[in-house]
N, C-alpha and C positions, 0 to 999 in steps of 0.2 A: 338159932334157926339159920340155915344157910341154903345153899344150891341143892342139897340132899333133900331138904324139905320141899323145895319147888318140884324136884323130880317126884317126889312122892305124891304130890298134888296133881302133878300132871298124869300120873298112873291112874290115880282114883278117878279124874275126870275122864280118862279115856275108858276105864271100866264101866263108869257109869252110863257113858253115852253109847257103850257096846259097839255095835255095828254101823251107828250114825256117823259116817265118815264125814258128812257135810258140816256136822256141829263141832267134831273133833278139830277137823281142818280149820274152821272158822276161829275156834279158840287158840289154835297154834298160831294163827296168822296174826292174831291180836297180840298174842305173846311177842311175837317177832318184833310188830311195830312197836310195842310198849317197851321193849327192850332198847331199840334205837331211839325213841324218844327220851328214856330215861336217862340214856348215856349223857345226855346234855342237861336235862332238867334235874338231875339227881335226887328224885323222890326216893322214900323207901323202898329199895328193891325188893324185898320179901313181900310187902303189901302189894306192890304194883303186880309181881309176877303171879301172885296167888289169885289175886282179882281178874287179871288177864284169863287166867285159865278158867275160873269159875264164874265169869260173869253172866254167861247164858246157862248155867246149870239148871235153871227152872224151867226150862223151854218144854221138856217133854211133860212135866208135871203141869204146866199151864195148857198145853194141848190135850191132855187128859181130862183135867177139870173143867176147862173153860170152852175146850174145842177151838182153841185159838193159841197162837204162838206171839201175840201182841205183846209189846214190851211192858204195858202196865200189868200183865198177869205174869210175866217173868220177873219182875221187881216183887212182886208178892211171893211167888213160889221158890224163887231162888236162894234167899238168904237161910232159911230152915236146912236145904239140903246142904249147902256150903258150910254152915255152922258145923253140921254131923262130920263131913269131911276134915275140916279144920281142926275140930277137937281129936279125932283120932291121931292127928299128926302133929300134936303138942304145941300148937299156937296158942299164945296168951289171950286171955280175955279181951284186952284192949286192941289186939290186932284182929281178932275175930269180929270185934264189933264194928271196926274200921273197914274190914273186907266186906262184911255184909252190909253195911250203910253204902259202900260203892255199887255192889250188886243191885241192891234196892233203890238205886237212883240213876242206874247206867243209860236208861231211855229217857227219863224225865229231867234229869239234872236240877231237881227241885230242892233237895235237902242237905246237900252236901256240896263243898267246894274247897276240897284239900288238892294238894298237888297231886297226890297219888290217884285221886278221882279224875282230875283233869288229863292225866296220863292215859287213863284207861278209857275216858270219853273219846279222846282223839284217835287212840288206836283203834277202837271199834268203829269209828267213822271212816278211817283210812281204809279199812276192809270192806266196810259196806257200801261206799260211794259208787262203786262200778257197778253193783248191782241195783241201785236205786236211783240212779241220775245218768242222764244223758252225758257221755263224756265228750260229745262232739260240741255242745254248747259251752265254749269257754268262757265268755262273759257270765253266763249263770253259775258255772262252776266257780269263778273268781269271787262272786257274790256269796255263794254257798260257804266256801273256805272262809272269808273274812268274817262272816257272821257266826260259824259253829265252833270252830277250833279254838281251844282254850290255851294252848301252850304255843309258845313261839317255835319250838321244836316241831309239834305236830303241824303246825300252819306251813311250816318252811316244807316238810316232807310232802304234805298236801300239793303244794304249788310244784314242787319238783316232778313229782308223780303224775299229777292230773293237767297241768297247764304247760309245764316245760319237757313233758316225759318223751322217752323213746318207745314208750309202750311195754318196756320189761317190767317195771313195777306194777302195771296195770294188770299185766296177765298173772303175776306172783299172787295179787289179791284176789284173783277170781279161782285160783287152784286150790 
């Protein structure tokens, strides 16, 4: 398994989301941050990259079934969809289980604490913070960053991006 497998997963994710550019762009931004964090943290790159691309794969199913994109529904609906994609791309059973466990906990962080999970957790937060929090409230942002980030690299990127920023990284996360 290598970069070719990641490209196949990326293609599958994009096909699955179809014309939903918001979801595709979100996954690609999470992947970008995951790569940055993982270049320092050194988690299993294949697990991290596949999970980054597929972490929100259950969102459409959640919206259809529950009429909600809430994280708890994504965590239920995402793993079976991800598993089908991963099986088509010859991932091992243990890798599939690990990636699906990350997807099943990427909003709640309740049943997993691997380095790969922490990289995805931080990457998803880095993309979501500009949409969910007041970026002008620096003291609140600092408290949030200290509380939620699980890797040293993710925390450092968050501090640089949201507290010591020039604005460029924030604009990137919004696109």
